[in-house]
N, CA, C, O and the ligand as a Tripos MOL2 file, in Angstrom:
@<TRIPOS>MOLECULE
protein
  269   267    68     0     0
PROTEIN
NO_CHARGES

@<TRIPOS>ATOM
      1 N         161.1770  277.2960  -75.2760 N.3       1 MET1
      2 CA        161.3560  278.2710  -74.1660 C.3       1 MET1
      3 C         161.8840  277.8370  -72.9190 C.2       1 MET1
      4 O         162.4380  278.6320  -72.1600 O.2       1 MET1
      5 N         161.7170  276.3440  -72.5940 N.am      2 MET2
      6 CA        161.8410  275.8650  -71.3640 C.3       2 MET2
      7 C         162.6050  274.5260  -71.9140 C.2       2 MET2
      8 O         162.1240  273.3970  -71.8170 O.2       2 MET2
      9 N         163.8530  274.8260  -72.4970 N.am      3 ASN3
     10 CA        164.5750  273.7150  -72.8540 C.3       3 ASN3
     11 C         165.2870  272.7230  -71.6680 C.2       3 ASN3
     12 O         165.4090  271.4990  -71.6880 O.2       3 ASN3
     13 N         165.7240  273.7260  -70.6020 N.am      4 ARG4
     14 CA        166.0950  273.0350  -69.4480 C.3       4 ARG4
     15 C         165.4470  272.8670  -68.4090 C.2       4 ARG4
     16 O         165.4790  273.8180  -67.6280 O.2       4 ARG4
     17 N         164.7600  271.8390  -68.0620 N.am      5 LEU5
     18 CA        163.7830  271.7170  -66.8110 C.3       5 LEU5
     19 C         164.5050  272.0610  -65.6220 C.2       5 LEU5
     20 O         165.6450  271.5990  -65.5840 O.2       5 LEU5
     21 N         164.1390  272.7570  -64.6310 N.am      6 PRO6
     22 CA        164.6930  272.8500  -63.3480 C.3       6 PRO6
     23 C         164.5050  271.8540  -62.5090 C.2       6 PRO6
     24 O         165.1930  271.7730  -61.4910 O.2       6 PRO6
     25 N         163.6100  271.0040  -62.7860 N.am      7 VAL7
     26 CA        163.5380  269.9080  -62.0570 C.3       7 VAL7
     27 C         163.6490  268.5670  -63.0740 C.2       7 VAL7
     28 O         163.1140  268.5070  -64.1810 O.2       7 VAL7
     29 N         164.3560  267.6420  -62.5350 N.am      8 GLN8
     30 CA        164.7070  266.5980  -63.5830 C.3       8 GLN8
     31 C         163.9790  265.1230  -62.9430 C.2       8 GLN8
     32 O         163.6820  264.1870  -63.6850 O.2       8 GLN8
     33 N         163.8050  265.1060  -61.7760 N.am      9 ARG9
     34 CA        163.2740  263.9080  -61.0190 C.3       9 ARG9
     35 C         162.6030  264.3600  -60.0360 C.2       9 ARG9
     36 O         162.9530  265.3980  -59.4750 O.2       9 ARG9
     37 N         161.3360  263.5440  -59.5890 N.am     10 CYS10
     38 CA        160.5500  263.8930  -58.6260 C.3      10 CYS10
     39 C         161.3950  263.7090  -57.0670 C.2      10 CYS10
     40 O         162.1490  262.7680  -56.8200 O.2      10 CYS10
     41 N         161.1560  264.5350  -56.3670 N.am     11 GLN11
     42 CA        162.1540  264.5670  -55.1170 C.3      11 GLN11
     43 C         161.3230  263.6370  -54.1660 C.2      11 GLN11
     44 O         161.9000  263.1840  -53.1760 O.2      11 GLN11
     45 N         160.0300  263.3250  -54.3910 N.am     12 TYR12
     46 CA        159.2620  262.4450  -53.5450 C.3      12 TYR12
     47 C         159.4150  261.1390  -53.5670 C.2      12 TYR12
     48 O         159.7410  260.4380  -52.6080 O.2      12 TYR12
     49 N         159.1270  260.7100  -54.9240 N.am     13 CYS13
     50 CA        159.1130  259.1880  -55.3350 C.3      13 CYS13
     51 C         160.2570  258.8190  -56.2610 C.2      13 CYS13
     52 O         160.4050  257.6590  -56.6480 O.2      13 CYS13
     53 N         161.1330  259.8950  -56.6450 N.am     14 GLY14
     54 CA        162.2970  259.4830  -57.5570 C.3      14 GLY14
     55 C         162.0800  259.3460  -58.9430 C.2      14 GLY14
     56 O         162.9780  259.2850  -59.7820 O.2      14 GLY14
     57 N         160.6180  259.2890  -59.2120 N.am     15 CYS15
     58 CA        160.2750  259.0300  -60.7460 C.3      15 CYS15
     59 C         160.8290  260.3620  -61.7120 C.2      15 CYS15
     60 O         160.7340  261.5480  -61.3960 O.2      15 CYS15
     61 N         161.2940  259.9350  -62.6840 N.am     16 GLU16
     62 CA        161.8520  260.7970  -63.7590 C.3      16 GLU16
     63 C         160.8000  261.1040  -64.7330 C.2      16 GLU16
     64 O         161.1630  261.8580  -65.6350 O.2      16 GLU16
     65 N         159.5530  260.6920  -64.7700 N.am     17 ASP17
     66 CA        158.5310  261.1230  -65.7930 C.3      17 ASP17
     67 C         157.7490  262.3550  -65.3000 C.2      17 ASP17
     68 O         156.7070  262.3420  -64.6450 O.2      17 ASP17
     69 N         158.4370  263.4130  -65.7330 N.am     18 ILE18
     70 CA        157.9190  264.6500  -65.2500 C.3      18 ILE18
     71 C         156.8110  265.3140  -66.5430 C.2      18 ILE18
     72 O         156.9180  265.1490  -67.7580 O.2      18 ILE18
     73 N         155.9920  265.9220  -65.9540 N.am     19 GLY19
     74 CA        154.9050  266.4390  -67.0570 C.3      19 GLY19
     75 C         154.8950  267.9030  -66.7760 C.2      19 GLY19
     76 O         155.0760  268.3650  -65.6490 O.2      19 GLY19
     77 N         154.6630  268.6610  -67.9170 N.am     20 LEU20
     78 CA        154.6630  270.1880  -67.9130 C.3      20 LEU20
     79 C         153.1360  270.6450  -68.0930 C.2      20 LEU20
     80 O         152.4250  270.0530  -68.9050 O.2      20 LEU20
     81 N         152.6810  271.6270  -67.3810 N.am     21 SER21
     82 CA        151.4200  272.1390  -67.3080 C.3      21 SER21
     83 C         151.4140  273.4850  -67.2950 C.2      21 SER21
     84 O         152.3020  274.1690  -66.7880 O.2      21 SER21
     85 N         150.3360  273.9410  -67.8940 N.am     22 TRP22
     86 CA        150.1040  275.3630  -67.7010 C.3      22 TRP22
     87 C         148.7410  275.6110  -66.9480 C.2      22 TRP22
     88 O         147.8130  274.8240  -67.1300 O.2      22 TRP22
     89 N         148.6240  276.5520  -66.2140 N.am     23 GLN23
     90 CA        147.3360  276.6940  -65.6760 C.3      23 GLN23
     91 C         146.8310  278.1250  -66.3340 C.2      23 GLN23
     92 O         147.4930  279.1630  -66.3290 O.2      23 GLN23
     93 N         145.4100  277.9380  -66.9460 N.am     24 HIS24
     94 CA        144.8700  278.6750  -67.7820 C.3      24 HIS24
     95 C         143.5320  279.2520  -66.8550 C.2      24 HIS24
     96 O         143.1060  278.6850  -65.8490 O.2      24 HIS24
     97 N         143.0560  280.3480  -67.3660 N.am     25 GLY25
     98 CA        141.7450  280.7020  -67.0720 C.3      25 GLY25
     99 C         141.5110  281.3990  -65.8440 C.2      25 GLY25
    100 O         142.0370  282.4500  -65.4790 O.2      25 GLY25
    101 N         140.5430  280.5980  -65.1630 N.am     26 GLU26
    102 CA        140.1510  281.5250  -63.7710 C.3      26 GLU26
    103 C         141.0350  281.6710  -62.8480 C.2      26 GLU26
    104 O         140.8710  282.6040  -62.0620 O.2      26 GLU26
    105 N         142.0090  280.9370  -62.7220 N.am     27 THR27
    106 CA        142.9830  280.9540  -61.6430 C.3      27 THR27
    107 C         144.3490  281.4750  -61.9300 C.2      27 THR27
    108 O         145.3830  280.8410  -61.7230 O.2      27 THR27
    109 N         144.2620  282.8890  -62.5070 N.am     28 LEU28
    110 CA        145.3370  283.4360  -62.8740 C.3      28 LEU28
    111 C         145.7710  284.1790  -61.6200 C.2      28 LEU28
    112 O         144.9550  284.5820  -60.7900 O.2      28 LEU28
    113 N         147.3350  284.3760  -61.4920 N.am     29 VAL29
    114 CA        147.6720  285.1290  -60.3290 C.3      29 VAL29
    115 C         147.6340  286.5290  -60.8510 C.2      29 VAL29
    116 O         148.2460  286.8920  -61.8560 O.2      29 VAL29
    117 N         146.8520  287.3220  -60.0830 N.am     30 THR30
    118 CA        146.6410  288.7750  -60.4040 C.3      30 THR30
    119 C         147.2240  289.6250  -59.3320 C.2      30 THR30
    120 O         147.4760  289.2150  -58.1990 O.2      30 THR30
    121 N         147.4120  290.7750  -59.7420 N.am     31 PHE31
    122 CA        147.4900  291.9470  -58.6930 C.3      31 PHE31
    123 C         146.8920  293.2050  -59.4100 C.2      31 PHE31
    124 O         146.8550  293.3690  -60.6300 O.2      31 PHE31
    125 N         146.4020  294.1180  -58.3940 N.am     32 LYS32
    126 CA        145.5580  295.0340  -59.2550 C.3      32 LYS32
    127 C         146.0540  296.4110  -58.9320 C.2      32 LYS32
    128 O         145.3290  297.3860  -59.1280 O.2      32 LYS32
    129 N         147.3220  296.5290  -58.4190 N.am     33 ARG33
    130 CA        147.6410  297.8800  -57.8900 C.3      33 ARG33
    131 C         147.7640  298.8790  -59.2980 C.2      33 ARG33
    132 O         147.5480  300.0910  -59.2720 O.2      33 ARG33
    133 N         148.0760  298.2610  -60.2760 N.am     34 HIS34
    134 CA        148.2780  299.2230  -61.4980 C.3      34 HIS34
    135 C         147.1760  298.5870  -62.5970 C.2      34 HIS34
    136 O         147.5660  298.4290  -63.7540 O.2      34 HIS34
    137 N         145.9740  298.2700  -62.2800 N.am     35 GLY35
    138 CA        145.1260  297.6570  -63.0200 C.3      35 GLY35
    139 C         145.2590  296.0420  -63.0690 C.2      35 GLY35
    140 O         145.7010  295.4470  -62.0860 O.2      35 GLY35
    141 N         144.9300  295.4640  -64.0450 N.am     36 LEU36
    142 CA        144.8560  294.2470  -64.0810 C.3      36 LEU36
    143 C         145.9620  293.6550  -65.1560 C.2      36 LEU36
    144 O         145.9550  293.6530  -66.3870 O.2      36 LEU36
    145 N         146.8490  293.1880  -64.2610 N.am     37 LEU37
    146 CA        148.0970  292.5070  -64.9340 C.3      37 LEU37
    147 C         148.0310  290.9570  -64.3330 C.2      37 LEU37
    148 O         147.9680  290.6370  -63.1460 O.2      37 LEU37
    149 N         148.0640  290.0220  -65.5860 N.am     38 ASP38
    150 CA        148.0850  288.6210  -64.8780 C.3      38 ASP38
    151 C         149.1480  288.0040  -65.4570 C.2      38 ASP38
    152 O         149.7520  288.4740  -66.4210 O.2      38 ASP38
    153 N         149.4730  286.7220  -64.7890 N.am     39 ASN39
    154 CA        150.1950  285.7050  -65.2340 C.3      39 ASN39
    155 C         149.8120  284.4870  -65.2480 C.2      39 ASN39
    156 O         149.1180  284.0260  -64.3430 O.2      39 ASN39
    157 N         150.2150  283.7810  -66.2950 N.am     40 ARG40
    158 CA        149.7590  282.3880  -66.0840 C.3      40 ARG40
    159 C         150.9850  281.5640  -65.4610 C.2      40 ARG40
    160 O         152.1780  281.8430  -65.5720 O.2      40 ARG40
    161 N         150.3960  280.4550  -64.7620 N.am     41 LEU41
    162 CA        151.3550  279.9350  -63.6600 C.3      41 LEU41
    163 C         151.9130  278.3790  -64.7730 C.2      41 LEU41
    164 O         151.2200  277.7560  -65.5780 O.2      41 LEU41
    165 N         153.2180  278.1780  -64.4310 N.am     42 ARG42
    166 CA        153.6260  276.9720  -65.0880 C.3      42 ARG42
    167 C         154.0680  275.9910  -64.3140 C.2      42 ARG42
    168 O         154.9910  276.1880  -63.5230 O.2      42 ARG42
    169 N         153.5130  274.8970  -64.4320 N.am     43 TYR43
    170 CA        153.7830  273.9510  -63.3630 C.3      43 TYR43
    171 C         154.5970  272.5760  -63.9720 C.2      43 TYR43
    172 O         154.3460  272.0990  -65.0790 O.2      43 TYR43
    173 N         155.4960  272.1020  -63.1450 N.am     44 LEU44
    174 CA        156.0550  270.8150  -63.4450 C.3      44 LEU44
    175 C         155.5300  269.8220  -62.4540 C.2      44 LEU44
    176 O         155.6040  269.9900  -61.2370 O.2      44 LEU44
    177 N         155.0350  268.8550  -62.9950 N.am     45 ILE45
    178 CA        154.2430  267.8270  -62.2100 C.3      45 ILE45
    179 C         154.7950  266.3320  -62.3860 C.2      45 ILE45
    180 O         155.0980  265.9930  -63.5300 O.2      45 ILE45
    181 N         154.9330  265.5020  -61.4430 N.am     46 CYS46
    182 CA        155.3750  264.2210  -61.3520 C.3      46 CYS46
    183 C         154.1480  263.3400  -61.8600 C.2      46 CYS46
    184 O         153.0900  263.2130  -61.2440 O.2      46 CYS46
    185 N         154.4350  262.8020  -62.9840 N.am     47 ARG47
    186 CA        153.4790  261.9210  -63.4480 C.3      47 ARG47
    187 C         153.1170  260.6430  -62.8440 C.2      47 ARG47
    188 O         152.1330  259.9940  -63.2010 O.2      47 ARG47
    189 N         153.9790  260.2700  -61.8640 N.am     48 ARG48
    190 CA        153.6510  259.0080  -61.1290 C.3      48 ARG48
    191 C         152.8260  259.2480  -59.8670 C.2      48 ARG48
    192 O         151.7860  258.6360  -59.6250 O.2      48 ARG48
    193 N         153.4380  260.3130  -58.9720 N.am     49 CYS49
    194 CA        152.4930  260.4660  -57.8930 C.3      49 CYS49
    195 C         152.0170  261.7950  -57.6970 C.2      49 CYS49
    196 O         151.6770  262.1680  -56.5750 O.2      49 CYS49
    197 N         151.9610  262.5670  -58.7310 N.am     50 GLY50
    198 CA        151.3740  263.9030  -58.8500 C.3      50 GLY50
    199 C         151.6580  264.9650  -58.0660 C.2      50 GLY50
    200 O         150.7950  265.8110  -57.8320 O.2      50 GLY50
    201 N         152.9090  265.0470  -57.5670 N.am     51 ALA51
    202 CA        153.2390  265.9850  -56.8720 C.3      51 ALA51
    203 C         153.6630  267.2680  -57.7180 C.2      51 ALA51
    204 O         154.1900  267.0530  -58.8100 O.2      51 ALA51
    205 N         153.4920  268.4720  -57.3380 N.am     52 VAL52
    206 CA        153.7800  269.7290  -57.9960 C.3      52 VAL52
    207 C         155.3470  269.9800  -57.4570 C.2      52 VAL52
    208 O         155.6220  270.2200  -56.2810 O.2      52 VAL52
    209 N         156.2170  269.8890  -58.4320 N.am     53 LEU53
    210 CA        157.6510  270.0080  -58.3210 C.3      53 LEU53
    211 C         158.1280  271.2110  -58.5030 C.2      53 LEU53
    212 O         159.2390  271.5090  -58.0650 O.2      53 LEU53
    213 N         157.3660  272.0760  -59.1730 N.am     54 TYR54
    214 CA        158.0030  273.4100  -59.5490 C.3      54 TYR54
    215 C         156.9160  274.0850  -60.0460 C.2      54 TYR54
    216 O         156.0360  273.5540  -60.7240 O.2      54 TYR54
    217 N         156.9640  275.5620  -59.6400 N.am     55 GLN55
    218 CA        156.0120  276.3670  -60.4820 C.3      55 GLN55
    219 C         156.5290  277.8100  -60.5240 C.2      55 GLN55
    220 O         157.1080  278.3370  -59.5740 O.2      55 GLN55
    221 N         156.2610  278.4500  -61.7790 N.am     56 ARG56
    222 CA        156.6650  279.8650  -62.2050 C.3      56 ARG56
    223 C         155.5810  280.4250  -62.7700 C.2      56 ARG56
    224 O         154.5750  279.8190  -63.1370 O.2      56 ARG56
    225 N         155.8130  281.7540  -62.8500 N.am     57 VAL57
    226 CA        154.9970  282.6500  -63.5010 C.3      57 VAL57
    227 C         155.5190  282.8510  -64.8000 C.2      57 VAL57
    228 O         156.7170  282.5950  -64.9220 O.2      57 VAL57
    229 N         154.9670  283.2100  -65.7030 N.am     58 ALA58
    230 CA        155.4930  283.4480  -67.2260 C.3      58 ALA58
    231 C         156.1420  284.5610  -67.3090 C.2      58 ALA58
    232 O         157.1030  284.5970  -68.0780 O.2      58 ALA58
    233 N         155.8280  285.5910  -66.6430 N.am     59 GLU59
    234 CA        156.6740  286.8720  -66.8220 C.3      59 GLU59
    235 C         156.8490  287.4800  -65.3120 C.2      59 GLU59
    236 O         156.0390  288.2770  -64.8380 O.2      59 GLU59
    237 N         157.7430  287.1140  -64.7740 N.am     60 PRO60
    238 CA        158.1500  287.5330  -63.4720 C.3      60 PRO60
    239 C         158.5440  288.9350  -63.4310 C.2      60 PRO60
    240 O         158.4100  289.4870  -62.3390 O.2      60 PRO60
    241 N         159.0240  289.6500  -64.4400 N.am     61 HIS61
    242 CA        159.4940  291.0670  -64.2270 C.3      61 HIS61
    243 C         158.1950  291.9440  -64.0710 C.2      61 HIS61
    244 O         158.2510  293.0420  -63.5170 O.2      61 HIS61
    245 N         157.0370  291.4330  -64.5720 N.am     62 LYS62
    246 CA        155.9130  292.2950  -64.1470 C.3      62 LYS62
    247 C         155.6380  292.3900  -62.6890 C.2      62 LYS62
    248 O         154.8810  293.2610  -62.2600 O.2      62 LYS62
    249 N         156.0840  291.7330  -62.0940 N.am     63 PHE63
    250 CA        155.4840  291.7530  -60.5840 C.3      63 PHE63
    251 C         156.3100  292.9040  -59.8380 C.2      63 PHE63
    252 O         157.5250  292.9810  -60.0230 O.2      63 PHE63
    253 N         155.6900  293.7350  -59.0530 N.am     64 PRO64
    254 CA        156.4920  294.8290  -58.2850 C.3      64 PRO64
    255 C         157.3810  294.1890  -57.3260 C.2      64 PRO64
    256 O         156.9410  293.1910  -56.7550 O.2      64 PRO64
    257 N         158.6160  294.6120  -57.0380 N.am     65 PRO65
    258 CA        159.3640  294.4240  -55.8900 C.3      65 PRO65
    259 C         158.8260  294.6460  -54.5290 C.2      65 PRO65
    260 O         158.1240  295.6330  -54.3100 O.2      65 PRO65
    261 N         159.1670  293.6240  -53.4210 N.am     66 VAL66
    262 CA        158.4030  293.6510  -52.2460 C.3      66 VAL66
    263 C         158.9560  294.8930  -51.6470 C.2      66 VAL66
    264 O         158.1380  295.7070  -51.2170 O.2      66 VAL66
    265 N         160.3120  295.1790  -51.5480 N.am     67 GLY67
    266 CA        160.7500  296.1620  -50.7510 C.3      67 GLY67
    267 C         160.5100  297.6270  -51.3780 C.2      67 GLY67
    268 O         160.8620  298.6290  -50.7570 O.2      67 GLY67
    269 ZN        156.7310  261.4590  -57.6550 Zn       68 ZN68
@<TRIPOS>BOND
     1     1     2 1
     2     2     3 1
     3     3     4 2
     4     3     5 am
     5     5     6 1
     6     6     7 1
     7     7     8 2
     8     7     9 am
     9     9    10 1
    10    10    11 1
    11    11    12 2
    12    11    13 am
    13    13    14 1
    14    14    15 1
    15    15    16 2
    16    15    17 am
    17    17    18 1
    18    18    19 1
    19    19    20 2
    20    19    21 am
    21    21    22 1
    22    22    23 1
    23    23    24 2
    24    23    25 am
    25    25    26 1
    26    26    27 1
    27    27    28 2
    28    27    29 am
    29    29    30 1
    30    30    31 1
    31    31    32 2
    32    31    33 am
    33    33    34 1
    34    34    35 1
    35    35    36 2
    36    35    37 am
    37    37    38 1
    38    38    39 1
    39    39    40 2
    40    39    41 am
    41    41    42 1
    42    42    43 1
    43    43    44 2
    44    43    45 am
    45    45    46 1
    46    46    47 1
    47    47    48 2
    48    47    49 am
    49    49    50 1
    50    50    51 1
    51    51    52 2
    52    51    53 am
    53    53    54 1
    54    54    55 1
    55    55    56 2
    56    55    57 am
    57    57    58 1
    58    58    59 1
    59    59    60 2
    60    59    61 am
    61    61    62 1
    62    62    63 1
    63    63    64 2
    64    63    65 am
    65    65    66 1
    66    66    67 1
    67    67    68 2
    68    67    69 am
    69    69    70 1
    70    70    71 1
    71    71    72 2
    72    71    73 am
    73    73    74 1
    74    74    75 1
    75    75    76 2
    76    75    77 am
    77    77    78 1
    78    78    79 1
    79    79    80 2
    80    79    81 am
    81    81    82 1
    82    82    83 1
    83    83    84 2
    84    83    85 am
    85    85    86 1
    86    86    87 1
    87    87    88 2
    88    87    89 am
    89    89    90 1
    90    90    91 1
    91    91    92 2
    92    91    93 am
    93    93    94 1
    94    94    95 1
    95    95    96 2
    96    95    97 am
    97    97    98 1
    98    98    99 1
    99    99   100 2
   100    99   101 am
   101   101   102 1
   102   102   103 1
   103   103   104 2
   104   103   105 am
   105   105   106 1
   106   106   107 1
   107   107   108 2
   108   107   109 am
   109   109   110 1
   110   110   111 1
   111   111   112 2
   112   111   113 am
   113   113   114 1
   114   114   115 1
   115   115   116 2
   116   115   117 am
   117   117   118 1
   118   118   119 1
   119   119   120 2
   120   119   121 am
   121   121   122 1
   122   122   123 1
   123   123   124 2
   124   123   125 am
   125   125   126 1
   126   126   127 1
   127   127   128 2
   128   127   129 am
   129   129   130 1
   130   130   131 1
   131   131   132 2
   132   131   133 am
   133   133   134 1
   134   134   135 1
   135   135   136 2
   136   135   137 am
   137   137   138 1
   138   138   139 1
   139   139   140 2
   140   139   141 am
   141   141   142 1
   142   142   143 1
   143   143   144 2
   144   143   145 am
   145   145   146 1
   146   146   147 1
   147   147   148 2
   148   147   149 am
   149   149   150 1
   150   150   151 1
   151   151   152 2
   152   151   153 am
   153   153   154 1
   154   154   155 1
   155   155   156 2
   156   155   157 am
   157   157   158 1
   158   158   159 1
   159   159   160 2
   160   159   161 am
   161   161   162 1
   162   162   163 1
   163   163   164 2
   164   163   165 am
   165   165   166 1
   166   166   167 1
   167   167   168 2
   168   167   169 am
   169   169   170 1
   170   170   171 1
   171   171   172 2
   172   171   173 am
   173   173   174 1
   174   174   175 1
   175   175   176 2
   176   175   177 am
   177   177   178 1
   178   178   179 1
   179   179   180 2
   180   179   181 am
   181   181   182 1
   182   182   183 1
   183   183   184 2
   184   183   185 am
   185   185   186 1
   186   186   187 1
   187   187   188 2
   188   187   189 am
   189   189   190 1
   190   190   191 1
   191   191   192 2
   192   191   193 am
   193   193   194 1
   194   194   195 1
   195   195   196 2
   196   195   197 am
   197   197   198 1
   198   198   199 1
   199   199   200 2
   200   199   201 am
   201   201   202 1
   202   202   203 1
   203   203   204 2
   204   203   205 am
   205   205   206 1
   206   206   207 1
   207   207   208 2
   208   207   209 am
   209   209   210 1
   210   210   211 1
   211   211   212 2
   212   211   213 am
   213   213   214 1
   214   214   215 1
   215   215   216 2
   216   215   217 am
   217   217   218 1
   218   218   219 1
   219   219   220 2
   220   219   221 am
   221   221   222 1
   222   222   223 1
   223   223   224 2
   224   223   225 am
   225   225   226 1
   226   226   227 1
   227   227   228 2
   228   227   229 am
   229   229   230 1
   230   230   231 1
   231   231   232 2
   232   231   233 am
   233   233   234 1
   234   234   235 1
   235   235   236 2
   236   235   237 am
   237   237   238 1
   238   238   239 1
   239   239   240 2
   240   239   241 am
   241   241   242 1
   242   242   243 1
   243   243   244 2
   244   243   245 am
   245   245   246 1
   246   246   247 1
   247   247   248 2
   248   247   249 am
   249   249   250 1
   250   250   251 1
   251   251   252 2
   252   251   253 am
   253   253   254 1
   254   254   255 1
   255   255   256 2
   256   255   257 am
   257   257   258 1
   258   258   259 1
   259   259   260 2
   260   259   261 am
   261   261   262 1
   262   262   263 1
   263   263   264 2
   264   263   265 am
   265   265   266 1
   266   266   267 1
   267   267   268 2
@<TRIPOS>SUBSTRUCTURE
     1 MET1         2 RESIDUE 1 A MET
     2 MET2         6 RESIDUE 1 A MET
     3 ASN3        10 RESIDUE 1 A ASN
     4 ARG4        14 RESIDUE 1 A ARG
     5 LEU5        18 RESIDUE 1 A LEU
     6 PRO6        22 RESIDUE 1 A PRO
     7 VAL7        26 RESIDUE 1 A VAL
     8 GLN8        30 RESIDUE 1 A GLN
     9 ARG9        34 RESIDUE 1 A ARG
    10 CYS10       38 RESIDUE 1 A CYS
    11 GLN11       42 RESIDUE 1 A GLN
    12 TYR12       46 RESIDUE 1 A TYR
    13 CYS13       50 RESIDUE 1 A CYS
    14 GLY14       54 RESIDUE 1 A GLY
    15 CYS15       58 RESIDUE 1 A CYS
    16 GLU16       62 RESIDUE 1 A GLU
    17 ASP17       66 RESIDUE 1 A ASP
    18 ILE18       70 RESIDUE 1 A ILE
    19 GLY19       74 RESIDUE 1 A GLY
    20 LEU20       78 RESIDUE 1 A LEU
    21 SER21       82 RESIDUE 1 A SER
    22 TRP22       86 RESIDUE 1 A TRP
    23 GLN23       90 RESIDUE 1 A GLN
    24 HIS24       94 RESIDUE 1 A HIS
    25 GLY25       98 RESIDUE 1 A GLY
    26 GLU26      102 RESIDUE 1 A GLU
    27 THR27      106 RESIDUE 1 A THR
    28 LEU28      110 RESIDUE 1 A LEU
    29 VAL29      114 RESIDUE 1 A VAL
    30 THR30      118 RESIDUE 1 A THR
    31 PHE31      122 RESIDUE 1 A PHE
    32 LYS32      126 RESIDUE 1 A LYS
    33 ARG33      130 RESIDUE 1 A ARG
    34 HIS34      134 RESIDUE 1 A HIS
    35 GLY35      138 RESIDUE 1 A GLY
    36 LEU36      142 RESIDUE 1 A LEU
    37 LEU37      146 RESIDUE 1 A LEU
    38 ASP38      150 RESIDUE 1 A ASP
    39 ASN39      154 RESIDUE 1 A ASN
    40 ARG40      158 RESIDUE 1 A ARG
    41 LEU41      162 RESIDUE 1 A LEU
    42 ARG42      166 RESIDUE 1 A ARG
    43 TYR43      170 RESIDUE 1 A TYR
    44 LEU44      174 RESIDUE 1 A LEU
    45 ILE45      178 RESIDUE 1 A ILE
    46 CYS46      182 RESIDUE 1 A CYS
    47 ARG47      186 RESIDUE 1 A ARG
    48 ARG48      190 RESIDUE 1 A ARG
    49 CYS49      194 RESIDUE 1 A CYS
    50 GLY50      198 RESIDUE 1 A GLY
    51 ALA51      202 RESIDUE 1 A ALA
    52 VAL52      206 RESIDUE 1 A VAL
    53 LEU53      210 RESIDUE 1 A LEU
    54 TYR54      214 RESIDUE 1 A TYR
    55 GLN55      218 RESIDUE 1 A GLN
    56 ARG56      222 RESIDUE 1 A ARG
    57 VAL57      226 RESIDUE 1 A VAL
    58 ALA58      230 RESIDUE 1 A ALA
    59 GLU59      234 RESIDUE 1 A GLU
    60 PRO60      238 RESIDUE 1 A PRO
    61 HIS61      242 RESIDUE 1 A HIS
    62 LYS62      246 RESIDUE 1 A LYS
    63 PHE63      250 RESIDUE 1 A PHE
    64 PRO64      254 RESIDUE 1 A PRO
    65 PRO65      258 RESIDUE 1 A PRO
    66 VAL66      262 RESIDUE 1 A VAL
    67 GLY67      266 RESIDUE 1 A GLY
    68 ZN68       269 GROUP 0 **** ****
């Protein structure tokens, strides 16, 4: 599903050892206007310095537009 990583190397330390992480459980991104919809967050993390390089939700189309 994520064949092409949006980040190829750490912009902070230059390391190319990138890890993929899902955030589960308690810390869901939720919005309550239409009941409980939640999305898991997906992270790309530099495995050398620990910087979070990229994050996105699993189903962005569920979020209401700002305008
Ligand atoms: Zn790094």
